[in-house]
C-alpha positions as CSV (number, residue, x, y, z in Angstrom):
1,X,-17.7,34.1,-47.0
2,X,-17.8,30.7,-48.8
3,X,-18.0,29.0,-45.4
4,X,-21.0,31.2,-44.4
5,X,-22.7,30.6,-47.7
6,X,-22.3,26.9,-47.4
7,X,-23.8,26.9,-43.9
8,X,-26.8,29.0,-45.2
9,X,-27.3,26.6,-48.1
10,X,-27.3,23.5,-45.8
11,X,-29.8,25.2,-43.5
12,X,-32.1,25.9,-46.5
13,X,-31.8,22.3,-47.6
14,X,-32.7,21.0,-44.1
15,X,-35.8,23.2,-44.1
16,X,-36.8,22.2,-47.6
17,X,-36.3,18.5,-46.9
18,X,-38.3,18.8,-43.6
19,X,-41.1,20.7,-45.5
20,X,-41.1,18.0,-48.2
21,X,-41.5,15.3,-45.4
22,X,-44.4,17.3,-43.8
23,X,-46.1,17.8,-47.1
24,X,-45.7,14.1,-48.0
25,X,-47.2,13.0,-44.7
26,X,-50.1,15.4,-45.2
27,X,-50.9,13.5,-48.4
28,X,-50.9,10.1,-46.8
29,X,-54.0,8.1,-46.1
30,X,-54.7,7.4,-42.4
31,X,-56.5,4.3,-41.2
32,X,-57.6,3.2,-37.7
33,X,-56.9,-0.4,-36.8
34,X,-58.1,-1.8,-33.4
35,X,-58.3,1.7,-32.0
36,X,-54.8,2.8,-33.2
37,X,-54.2,5.2,-36.1
38,X,-51.6,4.5,-38.9
39,X,-50.3,6.1,-42.0
40,X,-51.0,4.0,-45.1
41,X,-48.5,4.3,-48.0
42,X,-48.9,2.8,-51.4
43,X,-45.4,1.7,-52.8
44,X,-44.2,3.4,-56.0
45,X,-41.6,2.1,-58.4
46,X,-38.1,2.4,-57.0
47,X,-39.2,2.8,-53.3
48,X,-37.1,1.3,-50.6
49,X,-37.7,1.0,-46.9
50,X,-34.6,3.1,-46.3
51,X,-35.8,5.7,-48.7
52,X,-39.3,5.9,-47.2
53,X,-37.9,6.2,-43.7
54,X,-35.6,9.0,-44.9
55,X,-38.3,10.9,-46.9
56,X,-41.0,10.8,-44.2
57,X,-38.7,11.1,-41.1
58,X,-39.8,7.7,-39.9
59,X,-37.8,5.5,-37.6
60,X,-36.3,2.6,-39.7
61,X,-36.6,-0.1,-37.0
62,X,-40.2,0.9,-36.2
63,X,-41.1,0.9,-40.0
64,X,-39.5,-2.6,-40.4
65,X,-41.1,-4.1,-37.3
66,X,-44.6,-3.0,-38.4
67,X,-44.1,-4.3,-41.9
68,X,-42.2,-7.6,-41.5
69,X,-43.5,-9.1,-44.7
70,X,-42.1,-6.4,-46.9
71,X,-38.8,-7.4,-48.6
72,X,-36.5,-5.4,-50.8
73,X,-37.1,-4.7,-53.5
74,X,-40.6,-3.5,-52.6
75,X,-43.4,-4.5,-54.9
76,X,-45.0,-1.6,-56.7
77,X,-48.6,-1.1,-55.4
78,X,-47.9,-2.9,-52.1
79,X,-48.9,-1.1,-48.9
80,X,-46.8,0.1,-46.0
81,X,-48.0,1.1,-42.5
82,X,-46.5,3.4,-39.9
83,X,-48.0,4.4,-36.6
84,X,-49.2,8.0,-36.5
85,X,-47.3,10.2,-34.0
86,X,-45.5,7.3,-32.4
87,X,-42.2,5.4,-32.7
88,X,-43.5,2.6,-30.4
89,X,-42.7,-0.8,-32.1
90,X,-45.4,-3.4,-32.1
91,X,-43.5,-5.6,-29.6
92,X,-44.0,-3.0,-26.9
93,X,-47.0,-3.1,-24.5
94,X,-50.1,-1.7,-26.2
95,X,-52.9,-0.7,-23.9
96,X,-56.3,-2.0,-25.0
97,X,-58.7,0.5,-26.4
98,X,-60.5,1.9,-23.3
99,X,-63.6,3.9,-22.8
100,X,-63.3,7.3,-24.4
101,X,-64.7,9.7,-21.8
102,X,-64.8,13.5,-21.4
103,X,-66.4,13.4,-17.9
104,X,-63.2,12.7,-16.0
105,X,-63.2,14.7,-12.7
106,X,-66.6,16.4,-13.4
107,X,-70.3,16.0,-14.1
108,X,-71.5,16.8,-17.6
109,X,-74.8,17.0,-19.3
110,X,-75.7,14.8,-22.3
111,X,-78.6,15.0,-24.8
112,X,-79.8,11.6,-25.7
113,X,-79.5,10.8,-29.5
114,X,-81.5,8.5,-31.7
115,X,-80.3,4.9,-31.1
116,X,-78.8,5.6,-27.7
117,X,-79.4,3.1,-24.9
118,X,-78.8,3.5,-21.2
119,X,-76.1,0.8,-21.3
120,X,-74.4,2.3,-24.3
121,X,-74.2,5.8,-22.7
122,X,-73.0,4.3,-19.4
123,X,-70.1,2.5,-21.1
124,X,-69.2,5.5,-23.2
125,X,-68.8,7.7,-20.1
126,X,-67.4,4.9,-17.9
127,X,-70.2,5.0,-15.3
128,X,-72.8,2.4,-14.3
129,X,-76.4,2.5,-15.3
130,X,-77.3,2.7,-11.7
131,X,-75.1,5.8,-11.2
132,X,-77.0,7.5,-14.1
133,X,-80.3,6.6,-12.5
134,X,-79.0,7.9,-9.1
135,X,-78.2,11.2,-10.6
136,X,-81.3,11.3,-12.7
137,X,-84.2,9.7,-10.8
138,X,-86.6,10.7,-13.6
139,X,-84.8,8.4,-16.0
140,X,-86.0,4.9,-16.9
141,X,-85.9,2.7,-20.0
142,X,-89.4,3.9,-20.9
143,X,-88.5,7.6,-21.2
144,X,-84.9,7.3,-22.4
145,X,-85.6,8.9,-25.8
146,X,-83.9,11.1,-28.3
147,X,-83.9,14.7,-27.1
148,X,-84.0,14.0,-23.4
149,X,-81.2,15.7,-21.4
150,X,-79.5,13.8,-18.5
151,X,-76.7,14.5,-16.1
152,X,-73.6,12.2,-16.4
153,X,-71.7,11.8,-13.2
154,X,-67.9,11.8,-12.9
155,X,-66.1,9.1,-14.8
156,X,-65.9,5.9,-12.8
157,X,-69.0,6.5,-10.7
158,X,-70.6,3.3,-9.7
159,X,-68.1,1.2,-11.6
160,X,-66.5,-1.6,-9.6
161,X,-63.0,-2.3,-10.8
162,X,-61.1,-5.5,-10.2
163,X,-57.8,-7.1,-11.3
164,X,-58.4,-9.8,-13.9
165,X,-56.4,-11.8,-16.4
166,X,-58.0,-11.3,-19.8
167,X,-57.3,-12.4,-23.3
168,X,-57.2,-9.7,-25.9
169,X,-56.2,-9.1,-29.5
170,X,-52.8,-7.6,-30.0
171,X,-51.9,-6.0,-33.3
172,X,-48.2,-7.0,-34.1
173,X,-47.8,-5.7,-37.7
174,X,-49.0,-5.9,-41.3
175,X,-48.2,-8.2,-44.2
176,X,-48.9,-7.5,-47.9
177,X,-51.3,-9.6,-49.9
178,X,-52.1,-9.5,-53.7
179,X,-55.7,-9.9,-54.4
180,X,-56.8,-12.8,-56.6
181,X,-59.8,-12.8,-59.0
182,X,-62.1,-14.9,-56.7
183,X,-61.2,-13.0,-53.5
184,X,-63.7,-11.1,-51.4
185,X,-63.2,-9.1,-48.1
186,X,-64.9,-11.9,-46.3
187,X,-62.8,-14.7,-47.9
188,X,-59.5,-12.9,-47.3
189,X,-60.4,-12.3,-43.7
190,X,-61.4,-15.9,-43.2
191,X,-58.3,-17.3,-44.8
192,X,-56.1,-15.1,-42.5
193,X,-58.2,-15.7,-39.4
194,X,-59.1,-12.1,-38.7
195,X,-62.4,-10.2,-38.4
196,X,-63.6,-8.8,-41.7
197,X,-64.3,-5.3,-40.2
198,X,-60.6,-5.1,-39.0
199,X,-59.4,-6.0,-42.5
200,X,-61.6,-3.3,-44.0
201,X,-60.5,-0.8,-41.5
202,X,-56.9,-1.5,-42.4
203,X,-57.6,-0.9,-46.1
204,X,-60.1,2.0,-45.9
205,X,-60.4,3.6,-49.3
206,X,-59.0,0.6,-51.2
207,X,-61.1,-0.8,-54.0
208,X,-61.0,-4.6,-53.9
209,X,-60.1,-6.1,-57.3
210,X,-57.6,-8.5,-58.9
211,X,-53.9,-7.7,-58.5
212,X,-54.5,-4.9,-56.0
213,X,-52.3,-5.1,-52.9
214,X,-54.0,-5.0,-49.5
215,X,-52.5,-5.0,-46.0
216,X,-53.3,-8.0,-43.7
217,X,-53.3,-7.0,-40.0
218,X,-51.3,-9.5,-38.0
219,X,-53.2,-10.3,-34.7
220,X,-52.3,-12.6,-31.9
221,X,-54.1,-13.4,-28.7
222,X,-52.3,-12.4,-25.5
223,X,-53.1,-12.8,-21.8
224,X,-52.7,-9.6,-19.7
225,X,-53.5,-8.8,-16.1
226,X,-55.1,-5.4,-15.7
227,X,-57.8,-3.5,-13.8
228,X,-61.1,-4.0,-15.6
229,X,-64.6,-2.9,-14.9
230,X,-66.9,-5.5,-13.4
231,X,-70.3,-4.9,-14.9
232,X,-73.6,-5.6,-13.3
233,X,-74.9,-8.3,-15.7
234,X,-78.4,-6.8,-15.6
235,X,-77.2,-3.7,-17.5
236,X,-77.2,-5.5,-20.9
237,X,-80.9,-6.2,-21.1
238,X,-84.1,-4.2,-20.8
239,X,-85.4,-6.5,-18.1
240,X,-82.2,-6.1,-16.2
241,X,-82.3,-2.3,-16.4
242,X,-85.9,-2.3,-15.2
243,X,-84.6,-4.3,-12.2
244,X,-81.9,-1.8,-11.6
245,X,-84.5,1.0,-11.7
246,X,-86.5,-0.9,-9.1
247,X,-83.4,-1.4,-7.0
248,X,-82.4,2.3,-7.3
249,X,-85.9,3.6,-6.4
250,X,-86.6,1.0,-3.7
251,X,-89.5,-0.5,-5.6
252,X,-90.8,-3.6,-3.9
253,X,-91.6,-6.7,-6.0
254,X,-94.2,-8.3,-3.9
255,X,-96.0,-5.5,-2.0
256,X,-94.8,-2.5,-0.1
257,X,-93.0,-3.2,3.1
258,X,-93.5,-0.9,6.1
259,X,-92.9,2.8,5.3
260,X,-90.4,4.3,7.7
261,X,-91.7,7.9,8.0
262,X,-89.6,10.6,9.6
263,X,-91.3,13.9,10.3
264,X,-88.6,16.6,11.0
265,X,-90.2,19.6,12.7
266,X,-89.0,23.2,13.2
267,X,-89.7,22.9,16.9
268,X,-92.0,20.2,18.1
269,X,-93.5,22.3,20.9
270,X,-94.5,25.2,18.7
271,X,-98.2,25.7,17.8
272,X,-97.5,25.2,14.1
273,X,-95.7,21.9,14.5
274,X,-98.1,20.7,17.1
275,X,-101.0,21.2,14.6
276,X,-99.0,19.7,11.8
277,X,-98.3,16.6,13.8
278,X,-102.0,16.3,14.8
279,X,-102.8,16.2,11.1
280,X,-100.2,13.5,10.6
281,X,-101.7,11.4,13.4
282,X,-105.2,11.8,12.0
283,X,-104.0,10.6,8.6
284,X,-102.2,7.6,10.0
285,X,-105.3,6.7,12.1
286,X,-107.4,6.7,8.9
287,X,-104.8,4.6,7.1
288,X,-104.2,2.0,9.7
289,X,-107.1,-0.2,8.7
290,X,-106.1,-0.2,5.0
291,X,-103.3,-2.7,5.5
292,X,-100.5,-0.2,5.0
293,X,-97.8,-0.4,7.6
294,X,-96.1,2.8,8.7
295,X,-93.4,3.3,11.3
296,X,-93.4,6.9,12.5
297,X,-90.6,8.9,14.1
298,X,-90.8,12.6,15.0
299,X,-87.5,14.4,15.1
300,X,-87.1,18.0,16.5
301,X,-84.5,19.5,14.2
302,X,-84.4,22.9,15.7
303,X,-81.7,22.7,18.4
304,X,-79.1,20.1,17.5
305,X,-78.6,19.1,13.8
306,X,-75.9,16.5,14.8
307,X,-78.3,14.8,17.1
308,X,-81.1,14.9,14.5
309,X,-78.8,13.4,11.9
310,X,-77.9,10.6,14.3
311,X,-81.6,9.9,14.9
312,X,-82.2,9.8,11.2
313,X,-79.3,7.5,10.5
314,X,-80.4,5.1,13.2
315,X,-84.0,5.1,12.0
316,X,-83.1,4.7,8.3
317,X,-86.3,6.4,6.9
318,X,-87.8,5.6,3.5
319,X,-89.6,9.0,3.5
320,X,-88.9,12.3,5.2
321,X,-91.3,15.2,5.7
322,X,-90.1,18.7,6.8
323,X,-92.5,21.1,8.4
324,X,-90.1,24.1,8.1
325,X,-92.1,27.2,7.0
326,X,-88.9,29.0,5.9
327,X,-85.2,28.1,5.7
328,X,-85.6,24.3,5.4
329,X,-82.4,23.0,6.9
330,X,-79.6,22.5,4.4
331,X,-78.3,19.5,6.3
332,X,-81.6,17.8,5.9
333,X,-81.4,18.1,2.1
334,X,-77.8,16.8,2.2
335,X,-78.9,13.8,4.2
336,X,-81.6,13.1,1.6
337,X,-79.1,13.3,-1.2
338,X,-76.4,11.2,0.5
339,X,-78.9,8.5,1.5
340,X,-81.2,8.5,-1.5
341,X,-84.3,9.2,0.6
342,X,-87.1,11.5,-0.6
343,X,-87.6,14.6,1.5
344,X,-91.0,16.4,1.2
345,X,-90.7,20.2,1.7
346,X,-94.3,21.1,2.7
347,X,-94.2,24.8,3.5
348,X,-91.0,26.6,2.5
349,X,-92.1,28.3,-0.7
350,X,-88.8,30.0,-1.4
351,X,-86.6,27.0,-1.2
352,X,-85.0,26.1,-4.5
353,X,-82.9,23.1,-3.5
354,X,-85.2,20.9,-5.6
355,X,-83.6,22.3,-8.8
356,X,-80.4,20.3,-8.3
357,X,-81.2,17.9,-5.5
358,X,-83.2,15.0,-7.0
359,X,-84.4,13.7,-3.7
360,X,-86.3,16.9,-2.6
361,X,-90.0,17.2,-3.3
362,X,-91.2,20.8,-3.5
363,X,-94.9,20.9,-2.6
364,X,-95.4,24.7,-2.6
365,X,-95.5,26.1,-6.2
366,X,-92.8,28.8,-6.4
367,X,-94.0,32.4,-6.7
368,X,-93.0,33.0,-10.3
369,X,-94.6,29.8,-11.5
370,X,-97.7,30.4,-9.4
371,X,-98.2,33.9,-10.8
372,X,-97.6,32.8,-14.4
373,X,-100.0,29.9,-14.1
374,X,-102.8,32.0,-12.7
375,X,-102.3,34.9,-15.2
376,X,-102.3,32.5,-18.1
377,X,-105.5,30.7,-16.8
378,X,-107.3,34.0,-16.4
379,X,-106.3,35.2,-19.9
380,X,-107.5,31.9,-21.4
381,X,-110.8,31.9,-19.5
382,X,-111.8,35.5,-19.9
383,X,-111.1,36.5,-23.5
384,X,-112.4,39.9,-24.5
385,X,-112.5,41.3,-20.9
386,X,-111.1,44.7,-20.0
387,X,-108.6,44.4,-17.1
388,X,-109.2,47.1,-14.6
389,X,-106.8,47.8,-11.7
390,X,-108.2,49.7,-8.7
391,X,-106.8,51.2,-5.5
392,X,-103.3,52.4,-4.7
393,X,-100.8,50.6,-6.8
394,X,-98.6,48.1,-4.9
395,X,-95.2,47.9,-6.6
396,X,-94.5,44.6,-5.0
397,X,-97.7,42.9,-6.3
398,X,-96.2,40.2,-8.5
399,X,-99.6,38.9,-9.5
400,X,-100.7,42.2,-10.9
401,X,-97.5,42.4,-13.0
402,X,-98.0,38.9,-14.3
403,X,-101.5,39.8,-15.4
404,X,-100.3,42.9,-17.2
405,X,-97.6,40.9,-19.0
406,X,-100.2,38.6,-20.6
407,X,-103.0,41.1,-21.3
408,X,-103.5,43.2,-24.4
409,X,-102.3,46.7,-23.3
410,X,-105.2,48.3,-25.2
411,X,-107.6,46.5,-22.8
412,X,-106.0,47.5,-19.5
413,X,-107.3,50.4,-17.4
414,X,-106.6,52.0,-14.0
415,X,-109.4,53.3,-11.9
416,X,-109.8,54.7,-8.4
417,X,-112.8,53.8,-6.1
418,X,-114.3,57.1,-6.9
419,X,-114.1,56.4,-10.6
420,X,-116.0,53.1,-10.0
421,X,-118.6,55.0,-7.9
422,X,-119.1,57.9,-10.3
423,X,-118.4,56.6,-13.8
424,X,-120.9,54.1,-15.1
425,X,-119.8,50.9,-16.6
426,X,-120.3,50.4,-20.4
427,X,-123.5,48.7,-21.3
428,X,-122.7,45.1,-22.2
429,X,-119.1,45.7,-21.2
430,X,-117.0,42.9,-19.9
431,X,-114.7,43.7,-16.9
432,X,-112.2,41.9,-14.8
433,X,-111.5,44.2,-11.8
434,X,-108.4,43.7,-9.8
435,X,-108.0,45.3,-6.4
436,X,-104.6,46.2,-4.8
437,X,-105.9,46.5,-1.2
438,X,-105.4,43.4,1.1
439,X,-106.7,44.6,4.5
440,X,-110.1,43.2,5.4
441,X,-111.9,46.5,5.8
442,X,-110.5,47.8,2.5
443,X,-111.5,44.7,0.7
444,X,-115.0,44.9,2.1
445,X,-115.3,48.6,1.0
446,X,-114.1,47.8,-2.5
447,X,-116.6,45.0,-2.9
448,X,-119.4,47.4,-1.8
449,X,-118.4,49.8,-4.5
450,X,-118.3,47.1,-7.2
451,X,-121.8,46.0,-6.2
452,X,-123.0,49.5,-6.6
453,X,-121.4,49.9,-10.0
454,X,-122.8,46.6,-11.2
455,X,-126.3,47.5,-10.0
456,X,-126.2,50.7,-12.1
457,X,-125.4,48.7,-15.2
458,X,-126.8,45.2,-14.8
459,X,-126.1,44.2,-18.4
460,X,-122.3,44.6,-17.8
461,X,-120.4,41.4,-17.1
462,X,-118.2,42.0,-14.0
463,X,-115.7,39.6,-12.4
464,X,-113.4,40.5,-9.5
465,X,-109.9,39.0,-9.2
466,X,-108.9,38.9,-5.5
467,X,-105.3,38.8,-4.2
468,X,-104.3,35.4,-2.8
469,X,-104.5,36.5,0.8
470,X,-108.2,37.1,0.4
471,X,-108.8,33.4,1.0
472,X,-108.4,34.1,4.8
473,X,-111.6,36.1,4.6
474,X,-113.6,33.2,3.3
475,X,-115.5,32.8,6.6
476,X,-116.4,36.5,7.0
477,X,-116.6,37.9,3.5
478,X,-117.6,34.7,1.6
479,X,-121.2,35.9,0.9
480,X,-119.9,39.2,-0.5
481,X,-117.4,37.3,-2.6
482,X,-120.3,35.3,-4.1
483,X,-122.4,38.4,-4.8
484,X,-119.5,40.0,-6.7
485,X,-118.3,36.9,-8.6
486,X,-114.9,37.0,-7.0
487,X,-112.2,34.6,-8.1
488,X,-109.2,34.1,-5.9
489,X,-105.9,32.4,-6.8
490,X,-104.7,30.2,-4.0
491,X,-102.2,27.4,-3.0
492,X,-104.3,26.3,-0.1
493,X,-108.1,26.3,0.3
494,X,-110.0,24.3,3.0
495,X,-113.7,24.7,2.1
496,X,-115.8,24.4,5.3
497,X,-118.8,23.7,3.1
498,X,-117.5,20.3,1.8
499,X,-118.4,17.0,3.4
500,X,-114.8,15.9,3.5
501,X,-113.8,18.9,5.6
502,X,-116.9,18.4,7.8
503,X,-115.8,14.8,8.4
504,X,-112.2,15.9,9.1
505,X,-113.2,18.6,11.7
506,X,-115.4,16.1,13.5
507,X,-112.6,13.5,13.6
508,X,-110.2,16.2,14.8
509,X,-112.6,17.2,17.6
510,X,-113.1,13.6,18.6
511,X,-109.3,12.8,18.8
512,X,-108.1,16.1,20.3
513,X,-111.2,17.4,22.1
514,X,-110.9,20.7,20.4
515,X,-111.9,22.5,17.2
516,X,-109.5,22.9,14.2
517,X,-107.7,26.2,14.9
518,X,-108.4,29.0,12.4
519,X,-104.9,29.4,10.9
520,X,-103.9,29.8,7.3
521,X,-103.0,27.4,6.1
522,X,-104.6,25.0,8.5
523,X,-101.4,23.3,9.5
524,X,-103.2,20.1,10.6
525,X,-104.7,20.0,7.2
526,X,-101.2,20.2,5.6
527,X,-100.0,17.3,7.7
528,X,-103.1,15.3,6.9
529,X,-102.9,15.9,3.2
530,X,-99.2,15.2,2.9
531,X,-99.2,11.9,4.8
532,X,-102.4,10.7,3.1
533,X,-101.1,11.4,-0.4
534,X,-97.5,10.0,0.0
535,X,-98.2,7.0,2.2
536,X,-101.1,5.8,0.1
537,X,-99.4,6.7,-3.1
538,X,-96.2,5.0,-2.3
539,X,-98.0,1.9,-1.2
540,X,-100.0,1.7,-4.4
541,X,-96.8,2.2,-6.5
542,X,-94.8,-0.2,-4.4
543,X,-92.5,2.6,-3.3
544,X,-91.8,4.3,-6.6
545,X,-92.3,8.0,-6.1
546,X,-92.3,8.6,-9.8
547,X,-95.5,6.5,-9.9
548,X,-97.5,8.9,-7.8
549,X,-100.4,10.5,-9.8
550,X,-102.7,13.5,-9.3
551,X,-104.1,13.6,-5.8
552,X,-107.8,13.0,-5.1
553,X,-110.1,14.5,-2.5
554,X,-107.4,16.3,-0.5
555,X,-108.6,18.7,2.3
556,X,-106.6,21.8,1.5
557,X,-104.1,21.2,-1.3
558,X,-103.8,19.0,-4.4
559,X,-100.6,17.5,-5.8
560,X,-99.3,16.4,-9.1
561,X,-95.5,15.8,-9.1
562,X,-93.2,16.4,-12.1
563,X,-89.5,16.8,-12.5
564,X,-88.4,20.1,-14.2
565,X,-85.3,18.1,-15.4
566,X,-84.3,14.4,-15.1
567,X,-81.7,15.3,-12.5
568,X,-83.9,17.7,-10.4
569,X,-86.3,16.9,-7.6
570,X,-90.1,16.7,-7.9
571,X,-92.2,19.8,-8.1
572,X,-95.9,20.3,-7.5
573,X,-97.3,22.9,-9.9
574,X,-101.0,22.6,-8.9
575,X,-102.7,25.8,-7.8
576,X,-106.3,26.8,-7.5
577,X,-108.7,29.4,-8.8
578,X,-111.4,29.6,-6.2
579,X,-114.6,31.0,-7.8
580,X,-117.3,32.3,-5.4
581,X,-120.9,31.9,-6.6
582,X,-124.2,33.4,-5.3
583,X,-125.8,31.4,-2.6
584,X,-122.6,30.9,-0.6
585,X,-121.3,28.3,-3.1
586,X,-117.7,27.7,-4.2
587,X,-116.1,26.2,-7.2
588,X,-112.5,25.1,-6.7
589,X,-110.7,24.7,-10.1
590,X,-107.3,23.1,-10.3
591,X,-104.8,25.1,-12.4
592,X,-101.6,23.5,-13.7
């Protein structure tokens, strides 16, 4: 029994002593010196090195090696240092403080904070400035501001590492020093040949006054051979970072060199692509006398992706244009990303690769954005109007749903054609009438009924909102549209009444001995507009696609490119409201 009790008592004492050590360490100050944490202990009367090692569970040789100036008996008030969580003596190899990074093996997103610089963020995450710009083509020194969100690539991206012999400061220990009346932090640091900030770090929380003991970090210079990052010297200045931006985006210093334009078709022999290419050739014919040099290569991407990729690699394009109307090839987007070449998606409205591929330009405004932009514009421009839906409801009509979402429910009505015929409009009423039908004969009948209702109550204000596909009836129902104040939302509109379109159709006939085919959209017009906008724009911006502004005098579409995010591609969010006026006149309003 006595033996058992003795064992229990010894076990209790071990636990108590261990607890005392843990509690004691918890009460210690901690300081960080040259990137390494230490416990800092202020000596009490009667303390010894042996006793401190015992009480705190420290290794005696490690304690002695870090505090070589401390002799027994210890001076009351002196300071003792011990490395946190480590028994490594100072003589052992100490790796220099590296870049603290949490993007190892993955991409992360970072929100720019006040005071951040591109260089500072790149060093923090161990990537190059150029790598940040590659992953975020929308980023430059000019817009690198607090609140902006950027994508940080995987640690090490763009950083060249080489073996070099470097000289670095090595912390070897601490010695005690008793402060004199005339001492300052700066004078103590100078007298001991150490940086003042390192001295202050080692004595954090200590008030400097006469007879107080402070710890002096012992530092020696050592030469070590290790792998280090070789920085691009341009990264450390604003001018240099601007040069990196130009290099990343292919911006020319002294005029734009020849643009190597690759047009990748669905199938070169198809009617759509044939017309698209005719528009491309017409645009280049108009550009050739402007001094802009363009090398053109047409690639049929429909049959052999490997062959098309080989052609692209050999041609080394500076700009690519895809004519795919749907399912733009995935391999084409990957080529754009891998080779940092901008790819213009001209016709595939449902492609969403631009959201995470910074080298894709989405020219067709996505359906949800299109509908929201139009609905908001209508609401803002027709306040106080009653929104009237007519005809058999189409559950798939996203435009109608967007209008309903923004309109006051108390001002929304549903009417049949018979209602419009038989129930008079309110005197001085204001109506926006939306028709579900899309077939040409149904649209014509609907407009006739609206005209009758308006004639019965001439003081009522009546506007008709047409569905986007009504634009195809411009040639046959244009006069009826004008008589009924029709407004039609559209992504494409080639107004045959304009002088620009008249000139284009004449040039088309002269070059190809044929009239412009009546397709929607006019594929030749798409090719013409895209090449005119991008070739001229890139020439004026010396190759910087971020420098392209709002298009001017396009035949069928207008463009204004913006990035939804710094790491995404460019998106064109320009759409139209085409307003038909009496006298066969048209007003095309840009909505964005």
